[in-house]
N, C-alpha and C positions, 0 to 999 in steps of 0.2 A: 391837566394843568389848566386855568383856565386861560394861560397865553398861548395854547394849542401848540406850544413849543416843548423839547424834552425839557427836564427839568435835573438838575445834577443833585438834588435831594428833595427833603419832604419842604423844606422853605418855600412858601409862596404862597397864590389862592388856588385853591381847588374847588370846582363847581360839580356835585354831587349828581350825577345823572343816573346813578341806579344804588339801590342799598338792599341788603338783606339782614332779615334777622333769622340767624340760623340760616335755614334754607329758604324761607319765606321772604319776598318781597316786603321791603319796609319802606312804603310810598312817603311815609311823612318827612323822609330825609331829601327826597327828589326836590331838586333847584335850590340847596342851600349852597351857600359859598364857606368854604373852612379855609381861612387863612393862618399858617403858620409863621410866625417872625420870634426870634430871638426869645424861645421859653415863653410865648403867648400863643394861643390858641382862641381864634374868634371864630366865632359860629354867626354866619348872617342868616335868618329866615328869609323865607319868600316874601314876608310882610317888611322887610327891612329891619325889623327887630334884631339887635346886637346881642351876644353873650361872650363874655371874655373867662378866659381860664387860662391859668399857670400851667405850663406843659413842660417835662422834660423829655427831650427827643435824643436818643443816642443812634446816630447815622449809621455806626458799624455794626450792633447788635440788632439794627431794624426794631427798635421799641420806641414806644411813645406810652409817657403815663401824665394824664389828665388830674391836676387837683382840684376838687370842688372846695370851696370855702377856702381859708387863710390856710396855708402850709401846717402852722403850729395846732391847728383843732380841725382841719378838714380831713377829708380821705382821697386815696388814689384812686383812679380806675386806670389799669395797666392794659397795654395792649402791644400790640407787634403790627408791622406794616411791610409791605414791598410793593417796589414800583415796577411796573409793567410798560408794553407798549413803547419800548425806548425810553421812560422817565415820563410819559404824560398821564400816566394813571396810576394814582396811588390806592392801593387796597390796602384798608386798616381793619383791623379786630380787635376787638375790645373785651374784657368781662366786665361785665356792668355792677357785679358785687362791689360794694364799697372793699377798699384794701384786699379784692379777691387775687387768688394765683393770676399771672400772667398767661395768656394762650400760648401754646407751644410754637403754633405757626396760624397764619390764615388758612382757615377751613377749606379741603377740599371738594370738587363738585360744583364751585362756583362756575358761571358761566366765563366762558373765554374773554378776556379784558379787550383784547384786540376788535374783535367782532361786538363787543359791546359799545367800542368807542366808535367804529365805523357805521353803527347804524345809530348812535346818536347824532353822528357829524350828518350824515343823510338825514336824518330829521330836520336838524339844525338848518341845514340848506334849503329844505323844503318848506320850513316856516319862513325864512328869509325871501325865497322867491315869490311866497303867497303874500306877506306882508308888500313887496314891490309891487306886486300887481293890483293889489289894493288901492295903494297910494297912487298909481297911475289911472287906476279907473275914479277915483276920487277928484284927481286934479283936472281930469277931461268933463266932469260934470257941470 
């Protein structure tokens, strides 16, 4: 979750720091922000381009369906999700086939969410420290 705090559900802004297609890393998703608010899912790309989709979230069933196109003539991409690491990590899985069957669950065999979150935080802290050091060197020139 982008706030760095536990979420009580999927609503909010999520920063993608790891993604997989099947069991293979999907680097194209890294750095994207996914915002879910009141039946709207907004994906913000690394270049700040945004795409909005209608979505249907069922918190109790842990499902999320994204509508591509208008509801009347568009299609659904059905998915499931689970919250990990005290609600700080959202793991979502979708069937990319238009109107395809919903996955039964998030795939097994993915890396442990808490370990990925800790590695991401360590990397983020390192980048912040390097930026502060660089700013200090520039200021002293």
